C-alpha positions in Angstrom: 2.0 -20.7 -30.5 3.3 -23.7 -28.8 1.6 -27.1 -29.5 0.9 -29.3 -26.4 -0.8 -32.9 -26.8 -1.6 -31.9 -30.4 -3.3 -28.7 -29.5 -2.2 -25.2 -29.7 -2.5 -23.1 -26.4 -1.8 -19.3 -26.1 1.0 -18.5 -23.5 0.4 -15.5 -21.5 2.8 -13.7 -19.1 1.9 -13.7 -15.5 2.4 -11.2 -12.5 3.1 -12.2 -9.2 0.1 -11.3 -6.9 1.8 -8.8 -4.7 2.4 -6.5 -7.9 -1.1 -6.7 -9.2 -2.5 -4.0 -7.0 0.0 -1.7 -8.7 -1.7 -2.2 -11.9 -5.2 -2.2 -10.3 -4.7 0.9 -8.7 -3.5 2.7 -11.8 -0.2 3.4 -10.4 1.7 3.1 -13.6 1.7 6.8 -13.6 4.5 9.4 -12.7 4.3 10.8 -9.1 1.5 8.7 -7.9 1.9 6.0 -5.1 0.0 3.2 -3.5 -0.1 2.1 0.1 3.2 -0.1 0.3 4.0 0.5 -3.3 5.1 3.7 -4.8 6.7 4.7 -8.2 10.1 5.8 -8.4 12.6 7.2 -11.0 14.1 5.1 -13.9 17.5 5.0 -12.1 17.7 3.9 -8.4 20.7 4.5 -6.1 22.2 1.5 -4.2 20.9 2.5 -0.8 17.4 1.5 -1.7 17.9 -2.2 -1.6 18.5 -1.9 1.9 15.3 0.2 2.7 12.9 -1.9 0.6 11.9 -5.4 0.2 12.4 -5.5 -3.7 12.5 -3.3 -6.9 9.9 -4.2 -9.4 9.6 -3.1 -13.1 6.9 -2.9 -15.7 6.3 -1.6 -19.2 3.9 1.1 -19.3 3.0 -0.1 -23.0 2.8 -4.0 -22.4 2.4 -4.3 -18.4 2.0 -8.1 -18.7 5.3 -8.7 -20.6 8.0 -6.7 -19.2 10.8 -7.5 -16.6 14.3 -6.3 -16.1 15.7 -8.4 -18.9 12.9 -7.7 -21.3 13.9 -7.1 -24.9 10.9 -5.2 -25.6 11.1 -1.8 -27.0 8.3 -0.3 -24.8 9.7 1.9 -21.8 10.2 0.2 -18.7 9.2 1.9 -15.4 10.5 1.1 -12.0 8.7 0.9 -8.6 9.9 0.4 -5.0 8.0 -1.7 -2.7 8.1 -1.4 1.1 6.9 -4.3 3.0 5.3 -3.6 6.5 4.8 -6.9 8.4 1.9 -5.7 11.0 -1.0 -3.5 9.8 -4.2 -4.9 9.7 -3.1 -7.8 11.9 -2.7 -5.4 14.6 -6.4 -4.8 14.6 -6.9 -8.5 14.5 -4.6 -8.7 17.6 -6.8 -6.1 19.4 -9.8 -8.3 18.8 -8.7 -11.8 19.2 -5.5 -11.3 21.5 -6.7 -8.7 23.7 -10.4 -8.6 23.5 -10.5 -4.8 23.4 -12.6 -4.9 20.3 -15.6 -7.1 18.9 -15.1 -6.0 15.4 -12.7 -4.3 13.3 -15.1 -1.6 12.3 -15.4 -0.7 16.2 -12.0 0.8 15.9 -13.4 4.0 14.1 -15.9 4.9 16.5 -13.6 4.3 19.5 -10.8 6.4 18.1 -13.1 9.4 17.5 -14.3 9.2 21.2 -11.0 10.8 22.4 -9.5 13.9 21.1 -5.9 12.4 20.8 -3.9 9.4 21.7 -3.5 10.5 25.5 0.2 10.2 25.0 0.2 6.6 24.1 2.2 5.1 21.0 2.2 1.6 19.8 5.3 0.0 18.3 3.7 -2.3 15.7 6.4 -4.9 15.8 4.4 -8.1 16.6 6.5 -9.9 14.1 9.6 -7.5 13.7 9.6 -4.5 11.8 9.8 -4.4 7.9 10.8 -1.3 5.7 12.7 0.7 6.4 14.2 -0.7 9.5 14.3 -4.5 8.7 14.7 -5.7 12.3 13.3 -9.1 12.9 14.3 -8.9 16.5 12.0 -5.8 17.3 9.0 -6.5 19.6 5.8 -4.6 19.9 5.0 -2.2 22.8 2.7 0.3 24.3 4.6 3.6 25.4 3.3 6.3 27.4 0.7 4.5 29.4 -0.6 6.4 32.6 -3.5 5.9 34.9 -5.6 8.2 32.7 -5.3 6.1 29.6 -8.5 4.4 28.4 -9.5 1.7 25.9 -10.1 4.3 23.2 -6.6 5.7 23.6 -4.9 2.2 23.1 -7.2 1.5 20.0 -6.4 5.0 18.6 -2.6 4.4 19.0 -2.8 1.2 17.3 -4.5 3.0 14.2 -2.1 5.7 14.3 0.8 3.3 14.3 -0.4 1.9 11.0 -0.3 5.4 9.5 3.2 6.1 11.0 4.5 3.0 9.3 3.3 4.1 5.9 4.9 7.5 6.4 8.3 5.9 7.1 8.2 4.2 3.8 6.9 7.2 2.0 9.6 9.3 3.5 12.2 6.7 2.7 11.0 6.8 -1.0 10.9 10.4 -1.1 14.6 10.4 0.1 15.7 8.1 -2.7 13.6 9.5 -5.6 13.7 12.6 -7.8 10.1 13.4 -7.2 8.2 13.4 -4.0 5.2 11.1 -3.6 2.2 13.3 -4.4 -0.8 11.1 -3.6 -1.4 7.8 -1.8 -3.8 5.3 -3.1 -5.1 2.8 -0.8 -7.1 -0.3 -0.8 -8.1 -3.2 1.5 -10.0 -3.6 4.7 -8.2 -1.0 6.7 -9.1 1.7 4.3 -12.8 1.4 5.2 -11.7 3.3 8.5 -12.3 6.8 8.0 -10.4 7.8 11.0 -7.3 6.1 9.8 -7.6 7.4 6.3 -7.8 11.0 7.3 -5.0 10.5 9.8 -2.9 9.1 7.2 -3.5 12.1 4.9 -2.8 14.4 7.8 0.6 12.9 8.8 1.7 12.5 5.1 0.5 15.9 4.2 -0.9 14.6 0.9 -4.2 13.3 -0.5 -5.4 9.8 0.1 -7.4 8.4 -2.7 -9.9 5.5 -1.9 -11.7 3.7 -4.6 -14.9 2.2 -4.9 -13.3 -1.2 -5.7 -11.5 -2.0 -2.5 -9.7 -5.4 -3.7 -7.0 -3.8 -6.3 -5.5 -7.3 -6.5 -8.3 -8.7 -8.2 -8.8 -5.5 -10.4 -5.1 -5.8 -11.3 -5.6 -9.3 -12.4 -8.4 -8.5 -14.6 -6.6 -5.4 -16.0 -3.5 -7.4 -16.8 -5.3 -10.4 -18.4 -7.6 -8.1 -20.4 -4.6 -6.0 -21.8 -2.4 -8.7 -22.8 -5.2 -10.7 -24.6 -6.4 -7.8 -26.4 -9.7 -7.4 -24.7 -8.8 -3.9 -23.8 -6.2 -1.8 -25.7 -5.6 1.3 -23.4 -4.4 1.1 -20.1 -4.9 5.0 -19.7 -8.5 4.5 -20.5 -9.0 1.8 -17.8 -7.5 3.6 -14.9 -9.3 6.8 -16.1 -12.6 5.1 -15.7 -11.9 3.7 -12.2 -14.6 4.8 -9.9 -13.3 6.8 -6.8 -15.2 6.8 -3.5 -13.5 9.5 -1.9 -10.3 11.7 -1.8 -9.2 12.6 1.7 -7.2 15.8 1.9 -5.0 16.9 4.9 -6.7 18.9 7.3 -5.4 22.5 7.8 -3.1 22.5 11.1 
């Protein structure tokens, strides 16, 4: 233990905040994935570096201590992170930019008032496109607008665009990994929207798991701190006790 100013201070490793949700959602398990982050095989082909923002690693035994240069004997797992620039911000833009909604929660009821998107599709490139396109010059657009299109169709198309973005990242992960993503774990404000979560499950064709604890970054920080300090000893026990709010399965076509 190092000594500073005459006192001993324990040093603990730290996780970058964007990686903590991976731990908080219990993603350090084979064949599970998270919105934006999915676990991959232990050897990664070169092509993935062009599709994803970065490759991260962790130790299943000591999640707070590992990195790519770790000398630990603990097994190292690897994950792929796909960054999407405009997801929840699309909903904020509908409210603050276009004035089509008053609150984010309103989008669910509006989307379910129509049977489909009315042929309207939204390109969510308000600040370029992230994984797997990486096109900073791309710009947003509504396509397929006709005289019969209503506010509900526009709102629904924006929600669907979020799910389509996730589908593109999951598809890219599946192409580069030995095993396909079997389940999507979600968190954050957007997962409160039941229409979006069900649509996400439908377009992916896999279950979507929504936890009771929506802020997985906070939960991941608590898990990491507790594990490396010895407060908890079993990561498997921690994630096994995570309360789940709902699992949405794809609807039959």
